[in-house]
C-alpha positions, 0 to 999 in steps of 0.5 A: 500500500506505502508504495502505491501512494508514493507513486501516485505522488510521483505521478503526480510532481513529475506529471504537473507543471511548474506554470499554469496554463493561460489563455492568452487575452486577445486586446485588438478591437476588430478595427469596423467595431468600435470597444464596448465597455461595461458600464454600471446600471446607473447609467442608465438611471433616469428618463430617455426619449426614443429616437429612432428603431429597427425590428431585425427577423430571422426566418427559421426555416430558410435561414433568410435575416431582413431589417423593417424601420420601425419609423419608415412609413409613419412617426409610429410602430409596434414592437410586436410585427403583427400590431401591438397588444399592449401598452408597452409595445406601442412605441412613437417616435420621439414621444415614447419615453421609458424611466429606470428607478434601479434599485439601491441594491442589486440584485433587487427590484426597482421601477419602470415608468413608460410615457410618464404614466406613474400611476401604472409603473411596471416593476423592473428586475435587476439582477448583475447581468440582467434588466427586465421589465416585469408586471407591476409589483403591486396593483391587479393590474396586468400591463405584459398579460402577465409576463416581462421584457428582457432588456438589453443594451449598448452604449452608443455615446457616453458623451451624448447618452444615447444607448441601444435597446434590443426588446421584444425576442418573439417566436412567431409563425408569419406566412406561415413560416417561423420566425424569431424578430427582436427590436433594436432601440435607440434612446438619448437620455433628457 
């Protein structure tokens, strides 16, 4: 038994590298894109006005992708392909506002106010990785049909306080084909 333990110890010492292997970091950014820096959610705290938006669609059966401009023909549009079901999905260029009141601690729950309607605020669930607009925490009314809307964001300009929000990822049958779509909305802080 002692010989087996000695043999295992020798094998462990001989087989171990003295230096751990590190994955090399690529510090070069692609020349066609700006580098993205992690920003605290406190940057998003406050009110934002909608500037523009696009709807990105992917046909899951043919692999075809398309991009539609929300405000190509009118100043009003919907986050849903076939028209809005909830007020959250109605968007109006330069009129729709989103106000974030982040919780004091993360993870936590704050408030999301759509179009300055503070009488019926939505919930805002915030973790270290996610921001999600949820049903209100108090009251017996449903503003999202019992659902929630995860928000992803990217900072377009820190100086001008412009952000792109990605919202309303949906899987839906359109004209007999299965599609995935989502909206990319550009907002400016006011």
